[in-house]
N, C-alpha and C positions, 0 to 999 in steps of 0.2 A: 667385315670388309666394307669399305666405303663404296659409294657409287657416284656417277657423274652428277647426280642431283645435289651433291654437296656444294658445288659451285654456287648455287643459289643462296647459300648461307652467308656468302661474303659479298660486300659491296664492291670488291675490286674489279669484277668483270664490267660493271656499269662505269666505274671510274676510268678504266682503261679505254673504253670506247669513247668517252667524252674527251679524254686527253688526246686520243688519236686524231679527233677532229681539230683540236686546238693546235697540235703540232703540225698537222698537214697545212694549216693556214699560214705557217711561217714561210713557206716557200717550196719551190720544186726541189727534189733531191739533187738535181743536176747543179744547183747552186752551191753544193758542197756539204750540206748538213747530213750527217749520218746519225740515226737514232734507232735504238732497239729497247723496247720496254716489254718485259716478259714476266707475267705472273704464273706461278706454278703451285698447285696443291699436290702433295704426294702423301699417299697412305701406304705404309709398309707394315705388313703383318708377318712376323717371322717366328718360327718355332724356337723355343727357349726363352722367350720374353712374355711376361704376363700381360703387357699392354702393347698395342701397335703404336707406331710413330705416325705423327701427322705434321708434315712440314709445309708451311706456307711461306714461300719466298718470292721476292720481287727483284728482278734484275733491271738496272737502268744503265745503258751504255750510250754515251753521247760522244760523237766525234765530228771532226771537220776535215774535209778533203779540199786542199788548196792547190790550184794549178796556175802558178805564176807565169808559166810559159808553155808552149805547145808540148814539149817533151819532158817537162819537169813537173813533179807533184810532191806534196808534203801532206802528212796526215798525223793527227793527234787524236787519241781516244781515251776516255776514262770510263771505268766500270765500277758500279757499286751494287752490292747485293744486300738486301734487307731481309731479316727474318721477321715475318709478320705474325701478329697475334700470339707472340711468345714462341720459344724454341721447344716444341714438343717432339723433339727428335734428337738423336745423337749426331752432332756435327763433327765429332772427333776431337773437339776442343772445349766443349761446354760442360763436360762432366756428366752428361746424361747417359751414362753407360747402361742404365736399366731399360733403355729404349733402343729399338733398331736404328741403324745409322742411315743417313742420307747425306751425301758428300757435298752439301751446299751451305757452308758457314757464311755468316755475315762478313763482308769484306769491302774494301775499296782499294783501287789501284789504277795506275796508268797502264792500260792494256795495249796501247799502241802509240808509237811515236817514231815515224820514219820519214826519210827523204828518198825519192826515187827518180830515176831517169829511164825513159822508155821511148825509143825511136821506131818501134814496130819490129825491129830485128834484134836489138840488144836491150836488155833490161837489167838495171842494177838498183838494188834497194838496201839501204843502210838504216838500222835502228830496230826498235821493238816491233815485232810483227808476228802475224799468224803464219804457220807453215803447215800446208796440207799437201800430201803426196799420195797419188793413186787413190785408193779407197780408205785412206786414213788409218790403215792398220799399224803403220810404223811411226808416222809423224802426223799430228793433228792439232787443230786448235781446240778440239773437244767441246764443241758448241752445245752439246746436250747439257753439260753442266752449266749452272748459272754463272759461274766465273770461268771464263775461257782460259786456255793455256796459250801463252805467247812466248816468243824467244827473242833475246837480244842477238841479232844476227846480221850477217852480210849475205845477200842473196843476189845471184846473177843468172841470166838465161840468155841463150842465143837461139834464134829461130831461123831455119833455112827453108828455101823453096822446095827442097826435096822431101819435106814433111818431117824433118828431123828437128827435135828440140833438145838442147842440152841445158841442164840446170845444175847449179852449184850453190851450196849453202855452207857457211861457216857459222856454227852456233856457239855462242859464248855463255849464255845463261838461259835457263828455262824458268819461267814464272808459272808455277804449278797451279792447278785448278782449285786448290784449297784457299787460294787468295793471299794477299799481302799481309793480312792481319792474323794469320794463323800463328799460334804461339811457338810452334816448333820450326825453327829456321831451316832445318834439314828437309822438311817436307814442303815448305812454301817456295824455296828457291834451290835449284840445282846448278852448280858451277860445272860447265861443260867445256871441253875442247873437242868439237865435233866437226867433221867434214863429210858432207853428203853430196854424192854425185848421182844424177838421175838423167837417163837418156830415153826419149820417146821417139819411136819411128813409126810413121804411118805406113801401113801395108795395104796391098790390094784387098786383103781380107782382114780387117781389124787393125789393132794397134799393138806394137811390141814395145815393152818398157824394160830397161835394164838398170839396175841400181847397185850402188855400193855405199854403205853407211858405216863410217868409222867414228865411233863415239867413245871418248874418255870422260867418265863422270867422276869428278873430284869430290863430290858430296856423297854419292852413293855408289861406291866402286863396283858393287856386284852388277851394276848396269852399264859397265864398260864392255863394249863388244863391237865386233865388225860383222855386218850382215850384208850378204850379196845375193842377188837373185834376178830372175826373169819373170815377166808377167805378160801374158797374151790375152787380150780382150777383143770382143767383137760381136756384131749382130748381123744376121743375114735375113733379108726379107724373102718371104715365101710367096711368090706370085703377087697379085694385086689385092689380096684379101685383107691386107693389113697385119697378117700374122708374121711372126719372125722367130728366128732361133738365135739365142744369145749364149755366150760362153765366157768363162774366165778360167785360165790355166796359169798357175803360178807356183814357182818353186824357189826356195831360198835356203841358205846355210848360214848359221850363226856360230861364231867362235869367240870365246872370251878374249879380251884384248887389254893390253897395257897394264893398268894398275888393278885389274880385276883379280881378287884373291882366289876366285874359283877357276878351275880349269875344266872346260867342257866344250863340246861340239854338239850342235843340235840342228836338225833339219825341219823345214816347214814346207807344207804344200796346201794349195787351195784349188779345188776343182768345183766349178759351177756350170750347170746347164739349165737354160731357161727356154720356155716356149710359150707363145701366146700372143695376145693382142694388147693394145694399150689399156683397154678397159678391164682386162683380166689376163693374168699369165701365171704359169707354174714354174717354180725353180727348185732344182735338186742340187745339193752341194755337200762337200766333204772338206773340212779344214782340219789339218793335223799339225800340232806343235810338238816336236819331239822332246824326250827327256831320258836321262840315263839312270834314273833312280835317286840321284842326288841333286842334279841341276837340270833345268829345262829351258827351252826357247822362251825368250821374254820380249815384250814390246811395251815398255813402260812409258814411252813417249807418244804412243798411239792411243786410239780410242779404246776405252774400257767399257763403253756402253753398246757400241754398234756391233760387237762380236760376242759370240758365246753366251748369248742370253742377256736380257736386260736387268736381271736381278744381281748381276756382277758376282756370281759365285766364284768365278775363275779370274779375278783381277790379277792374281799371280798364278802362272801355270804350275800345276802339280808336278812334283819331281819325276813322276812316271809319264809325264807328257799328257796331252789332251787332244782327243779327236772329237770333233763336232760334226755329226751327220744330221743334215737338216733338210726340210722340205717346206716350201712357202708358197702362198698364194698372194698375188699383188694386183692392184687395180687402180684405175683413175677414170673418173667420169665427171665432166664439168668441174665443179668446185670441190669435188670429193676425192680423197685419196684413202686407200685402206690396205692393210696387209695382215696376214695370219701366218705365223711361222712356228714349226715344231722342231725342237732340237733334241737330240739324244747324244749324251756325252759319255765317252769311254777313255780309259787309259790307253796309252800307246805301247808302253813297254811290257805291261802285264795284262792278263785277261780280267778286266774289271770294268763294270759300268758305274759311272759316277752318279748319274741322274738324268732327268729330262726336264724340259721347260717349254711352255707355251707362251708366245708373244703375239699380241694383237694391237693394232692401232687403227684409228680413224681420224682423218684430218679434214676440216672444212674451212675454206677461205670465205670469210664473211665479206671481204672485199680485198682488193689487191694488196693492201698493206696491213691487213688485220685477219688473223686466223685463230682457230681453236682446234685443239687436239686432245684426244683421249688415248692413253696407252695402258695396257694391262699385261702383267707378267705373272706366271705361276710356275715355281720350280718344285719338282718332286725329287727328294733325295733317295738315292739307292745306297751309295757308299761314301759320298763326299758332299759337304755343304750342309745346308739347313733348309727344310721346307719353308717356302716363302710365297706370299701373294703380295703384289704391289699394283697400285693404280695411280696414274699421274693424269692430272687435268691441267692443260696449259692454254693460256690466252696470250697471244703475242702480237705486238704492233711494231712494224719496222718500216723505215724509209731510208733509202740509199743503201750503199754497201761499201765496205772498206776496200774491196778489191784484193787481188793477189795473183799468185801463179796458179 
């Protein structure tokens, strides 16, 4: 298993710092320049392989946000992913099947190109864009991956003084995170006819969201479904000590739809309760994706890293469903962020324990636009998946932001 010291073996960390200084000198981010440069070293040690994988990848995203008038804006962005020092990992496309996989193949593409109108109450955006809803469980740009996921879409939102926000998206095509150069066209692009409706209502205690997602996938029909649900989130301050109680309560139902050859219904719920301070807090949670023994609740357009463990043992929900019971410690102090989470995975339909996973990270902001992060994951198999240990070391420089809903 590798260690954080491996970063010192590569000159990239020094080069990124120098480049950060050079790009910062080009101008203030408010002038319209958007840049993201991220180097990541990943070490994946998985049972069943004689050698671990080592992936050195570099993402370069450059964009420009133009505001020709007070209420109008336009944006264009390109992303390129480089495999550094050779491809000593399985990208899914390079034939290195004797090594564990890490889903960051070399690629290049136009990751954003849109025109938007925003008068503070009504917002309309047309073009290739990132879509992020709630906690990214169902729709996400997937920014953990080196190549993000974007959608060719029409998006609109209305904001009211009552604390109500209504959002609508029509998605025409998904540019998947494997990138534009991936050899299998059915994995790099999905043709969609999707209509997403999302309503947020600010409450005296927290926020209530209701959603209905109606997705027809003409490329991968098993991911055609309609999903509807409610999500209540909030935080309550306890006195003047800085302590607080936070919660998430969410429930949804998914039904196969239109051209889906499968016929199923599956339920979803997420329950979280947190208590603590900014510098340290505790979170307990339970997430359940139902399954009937043949088909299960799916979220292929959402984050595959931020849920159910970082080793991605459950990228596809098992037919008997998936329950994730987790406990986590989180904290922030000055420039430091850290977290430790323990997951225990079970089947929903039958009495079976799939496995358990430990996730830990520490992040340090070297300065406002430059940060370093270490992430560690260890999965222990009981009845599903493979024993795995993974370590990621990331150095990222960023100025500006694309913006969005």
